[in-house]
C-alpha positions as CSV (number, residue, x, y, z in Angstrom):
1,M,12.5,3.6,31.0
2,T,13.5,3.7,27.5
3,D,13.5,6.6,25.4
4,I,10.8,6.5,22.5
5,R,11.6,8.5,19.4
6,L,9.7,8.9,16.4
7,T,11.4,9.5,13.0
8,T,9.5,10.9,10.1
9,W,10.9,10.7,6.6
10,N,10.8,13.9,4.6
11,E,9.7,13.9,0.9
12,D,12.5,12.8,-0.8
13,A,13.0,9.6,1.4
14,C,9.2,8.8,0.8
15,R,9.5,9.4,-2.8
16,R,12.7,7.1,-3.1
17,V,11.0,4.3,-1.0
18,H,7.8,4.7,-3.3
19,E,9.9,4.2,-6.3
20,A,11.7,1.1,-5.0
21,T,8.6,-0.3,-4.1
22,L,7.1,0.2,-7.5
23,E,10.1,-1.5,-8.7
24,V,9.5,-4.6,-6.6
25,L,6.0,-4.7,-7.4
26,A,6.7,-4.7,-11.0
27,D,9.5,-7.3,-10.8
28,P,9.9,-9.8,-8.9
29,G,6.5,-9.1,-8.1
30,V,4.5,-10.6,-5.1
31,E,3.3,-14.1,-4.5
32,V,-0.5,-14.1,-4.2
33,R,-1.8,-17.3,-2.7
34,H,-5.5,-16.5,-2.7
35,E,-7.0,-17.5,-6.1
36,G,-10.0,-15.0,-5.9
37,A,-7.2,-12.2,-5.2
38,R,-5.3,-13.3,-8.4
39,Q,-8.2,-13.2,-10.6
40,L,-9.2,-9.6,-9.5
41,L,-5.7,-8.5,-9.9
42,A,-5.6,-9.9,-13.3
43,A,-8.9,-8.2,-14.1
44,A,-7.4,-4.9,-13.1
45,G,-4.4,-5.2,-15.3
46,A,-1.9,-7.1,-13.2
47,R,0.3,-9.9,-15.0
48,V,-0.2,-13.1,-13.2
49,D,1.9,-16.1,-13.8
50,G,1.0,-19.1,-11.4
51,L,1.0,-17.5,-7.9
52,R,3.3,-14.6,-9.0
53,V,1.5,-11.4,-9.5
54,R,3.4,-8.3,-11.0
55,L,1.9,-4.9,-10.8
56,D,3.1,-2.2,-13.2
57,A,3.7,1.4,-11.9
58,I,0.6,2.8,-13.6
59,L,-1.7,0.3,-12.1
60,V,-0.2,1.1,-8.6
61,E,-0.5,4.7,-9.2
62,H,-4.2,4.5,-10.4
63,A,-5.1,2.6,-7.2
64,L,-3.1,4.9,-5.1
65,A,-5.2,7.9,-6.8
66,S,-8.6,6.4,-6.3
67,A,-8.1,5.5,-2.5
68,P,-9.8,7.6,0.0
69,R,-7.9,10.7,1.2
70,K,-9.4,10.3,4.8
71,F,-10.7,7.2,6.6
72,V,-11.7,6.3,10.3
73,V,-10.2,3.6,12.4
74,E,-12.8,2.8,15.0
75,S,-11.9,1.6,18.6
76,R,-13.0,-1.7,20.0
77,G,-12.2,-0.2,23.6
78,G,-14.5,2.5,23.6
79,Q,-11.6,5.1,23.0
80,D,-12.0,7.9,20.3
81,P,-11.8,6.8,16.7
82,L,-8.5,7.4,15.0
83,V,-9.0,9.6,11.9
84,L,-6.3,9.5,9.0
85,E,-6.2,12.0,6.6
86,D,-3.7,12.6,3.7
87,G,-1.3,10.2,5.5
88,R,-1.5,12.1,8.7
89,T,-3.3,11.2,11.9
Protein backbone atom coordinates (compact mmCIF):
# COMPACT_ATOMS: atom_id res chain seq x y z
CA MET A 1 0.00 0.00 0.00
CA THR A 2 1.32 3.46 -0.86
CA ASP A 3 1.53 6.31 1.57
CA ILE A 4 -0.77 9.14 0.64
CA ARG A 5 0.37 12.62 1.57
CA LEU A 6 -1.44 15.90 1.33
CA THR A 7 0.67 19.00 1.19
CA THR A 8 -0.94 22.40 1.54
CA TRP A 9 0.59 25.69 0.55
CA ASN A 10 1.16 28.51 2.97
CA GLU A 11 -0.15 32.00 2.21
CA ASP A 12 3.10 33.12 0.61
CA ALA A 13 3.14 30.19 -1.81
CA CYS A 14 -0.52 30.80 -2.71
CA ARG A 15 0.20 34.49 -3.31
CA ARG A 16 3.18 33.69 -5.59
CA VAL A 17 1.15 31.22 -7.66
CA HIS A 18 -1.72 33.70 -7.89
CA GLU A 19 0.61 36.48 -9.07
CA ALA A 20 2.25 34.20 -11.64
CA THR A 21 -1.17 33.12 -12.90
CA LEU A 22 -2.24 36.75 -13.30
CA GLU A 23 0.87 37.36 -15.42
CA VAL A 24 0.10 34.40 -17.70
CA LEU A 25 -3.56 35.40 -18.10
CA ALA A 26 -2.47 38.92 -19.10
CA ASP A 27 0.31 37.81 -21.45
CA PRO A 28 0.42 35.46 -23.29
CA GLY A 29 -3.24 34.96 -22.34
CA VAL A 30 -5.27 31.88 -23.16
CA GLU A 31 -6.73 30.39 -26.32
CA VAL A 32 -10.51 30.38 -26.16
CA ARG A 33 -12.10 28.46 -29.00
CA HIS A 34 -15.73 29.05 -28.06
CA GLU A 35 -16.95 32.18 -29.83
CA GLY A 36 -19.67 32.89 -27.28
CA ALA A 37 -17.14 32.69 -24.46
CA ARG A 38 -14.84 35.12 -26.29
CA GLN A 39 -17.74 37.54 -26.74
CA LEU A 40 -18.62 37.36 -23.04
CA LEU A 41 -15.00 37.90 -22.05
CA ALA A 42 -14.68 40.85 -24.44
CA ALA A 43 -17.86 42.38 -23.02
CA ALA A 44 -16.35 42.03 -19.54
CA GLY A 45 -13.22 43.90 -20.60
CA ALA A 46 -10.83 41.20 -21.83
CA ARG A 47 -8.66 41.90 -24.86
CA VAL A 48 -9.53 39.50 -27.67
CA ASP A 49 -7.35 38.96 -30.73
CA GLY A 50 -8.64 36.06 -32.80
CA LEU A 51 -8.73 33.07 -30.46
CA ARG A 52 -6.29 34.68 -27.99
CA VAL A 53 -7.87 36.25 -24.91
CA ARG A 54 -5.86 38.35 -22.46
CA LEU A 55 -7.25 39.09 -19.03
CA ASP A 56 -5.84 42.01 -17.06
CA ALA A 57 -5.29 41.47 -13.33
CA ILE A 58 -8.05 43.91 -12.37
CA LEU A 59 -10.58 41.93 -14.41
CA VAL A 60 -9.55 38.67 -12.75
CA GLU A 61 -9.57 40.24 -9.26
CA HIS A 62 -13.05 41.66 -9.88
CA ALA A 63 -14.32 38.23 -10.95
CA LEU A 64 -12.78 36.59 -7.89
CA ALA A 65 -14.30 39.21 -5.59
CA SER A 66 -17.75 38.60 -7.05
CA ALA A 67 -17.55 34.79 -6.78
CA PRO A 68 -19.56 33.14 -3.99
CA ARG A 69 -17.57 32.33 -0.86
CA LYS A 70 -19.50 29.13 -0.29
CA PHE A 71 -20.97 26.53 -2.61
CA VAL A 72 -22.18 22.96 -2.44
CA VAL A 73 -21.11 20.10 -4.72
CA GLU A 74 -23.92 17.55 -4.74
CA SER A 75 -23.12 13.86 -4.97
CA ARG A 76 -24.58 11.72 -7.71
CA GLY A 77 -24.06 8.60 -5.60
CA GLY A 78 -26.17 9.61 -2.61
CA GLN A 79 -23.27 10.56 -0.35
CA ASP A 80 -23.33 13.74 1.67
CA PRO A 81 -22.68 16.86 -0.40
CA LEU A 82 -19.26 18.51 -0.29
CA VAL A 83 -19.45 22.05 1.07
CA LEU A 84 -16.64 24.35 -0.03
CA GLU A 85 -16.29 27.58 1.89
CA ASP A 86 -13.56 30.22 1.64
CA GLY A 87 -11.26 27.76 -0.09
CA ARG A 88 -11.74 25.07 2.56
CA THR A 89 -13.71 21.82 2.55
